[in-house]
C-alpha positions, 0 to 999 in steps of 0.5 A: 601479815595479810591481816595487818595489811588489810587493817592498815588499809581499813584504818586509813579510811578513818581519816577521810573527809565525807564529801559534800557531793553525792555519796558513792557506794565506796563512800558509804562503806568508808562511813561504816568503817568509821564506826569501827571500835577498838574491839574490831582491832582486837578481833584482827590482831588477836589471831596474828602470831607475830603480834601475839609473840611481841605482846607476850614478850613485852608483857613479861618485860614490863612485869619483870621491870615493875617488880625489880623497880618496886623492890628498890624502894625501901620505905622501912626507914620512914616513921609514922604516927597518928596517920601521918609520916614523921620526918626527923631529918632530911637524911632520912627522906632524901635518898627515898625521895630521890630513888622514887623519882629516879625509878619512876622515870625509868618505869615511865620510859620502859612502859612508853617504849614497849607501847611504841614498839608494839604499835609499830608491830601492829601497824606493820611498820607502815607510815600512819597518820596520828589518828590511825596510830592512836587507834593501835595504841589505844588497843594496846594500852587497853589490853595492857590494862586488862593484864594489870599493867599501866603508866602509873603502876610504880607510883601506885605500888609505892602509895600502897606500900606507904605506912599511911593512906596517901594523898596520892591515892586519894587524888588518883581515885578522885580523878579517875572517877571524875574522868569516867563520868565526863561527856565530850564537853567537860568543864576542865576547871572541875578536875579534882587534881587541880585542887591540890598544890603539892606536886606528884611525888610530894603527894606520896609523903602526905596523908589524905588530909595533906598533913605531915610531921616534919622536925617535930611540927605538924604541917598542912600542905593542901591548897594554895592558901595553906601554902602561902598564908598558913605556913608563913614560917616555911614560905616567907612572903611576896612570892606565889608558890603555886599556879595552874591553868587548863585549856581545852583544845581540839585537834583535827576533829579529836577533842584533846586537852593539854594541862600546864602546871607551874609549881613551887612547893616548900616542905621545910626539909625539901623544896621542889619547883618545876612545870608539869604537863599532862594530856587527855584525848576523847576517843571511843566515847570516853576521855583517856589519859593520853601520851601524845607527843608533848614538848615542855619548856620551863623558864624564869627566875627562881629565888633561893635565900635564907628566911630572914631576907626582907624582900623575898623577891629581890632579884639579886638573889634570884637565878634564871632557869631554862629547860626543855623536854620532849616526851610521849608520856601521859604526864611528865615534869621538868623539876628540881629539888633542893634540900635543907631546912634553912632555905626559902624557895620561891618564884617571882611573880610574872617571871616563872613560866612554862609552856607545853605543846602537843597535837598542834596546840599549845598551853602556857602558864605564868606565876602571877 
């Protein structure tokens, strides 16, 4: 415990501002401490019996939970041919889709709770600033990654077990490579993830070309253009189905990024609408996908009707939706899914919106 107390004092100097006056010997020592990396945390915590015991307990719990949740995913009912899934009825895909969403939510919460608990143990339960607490969490998540445990594990396991090469895996790999090559001042508009309109869970059912066979017809759901123009039979007209924005933000000296996505996806036998939030932070010379506390809200008019309606955005057929959710996850959404091939789902322009705040900054998006 003495090591933990010393570490807390050491890390406390990280948030001190360098004085413009003559720098004393103490100031010089603090400046040197600011150069400490996460490897220094490893050196201190590695020999602490209390932390090691808690870490190993969390590791066993996470491995067990991941295995248990993964085994609940029965994908054998999904047909496929020519490298794409073949969905003949909503009754086949609905229970699988809903189970994936449910179990992934459980995994994300389990992972987040364990990281938060270990951070409290490592810090000695002291009240710390966000910057110092982040350093503990960075170390813990890096160590979990070395032990092959991560936030996206359940989604990755499902993608691996799918009988096709999924869009989810393609986008994930592209995004990771892009993130690893970024400097401190990236152009977030180049994020590969932003090229794909399909939401996270839909990507698990699409192949690498964003294709799927539904009710005997091959369909492509790759970009905003393909959804709004090339799939008129599914989409109808008059409503934007996908809009995204990204903002680079700065918080107390640490560059951060909040991303806000509003989406409406029509996949014929299932339709999803919602808002999505994700965060990144620059630390240790690289960008990290980061679960700092984020508050996500959604509101506006969603349109549901039969495909024969002349004016798809007629407000008489819309309903106002307003939800909010606070999480410390790397990424999370507020969304709803509707089932049935004869329903059109859209969001009226300038009406459907979302907002996310985190680390004192905010980002919003409106479908326009």
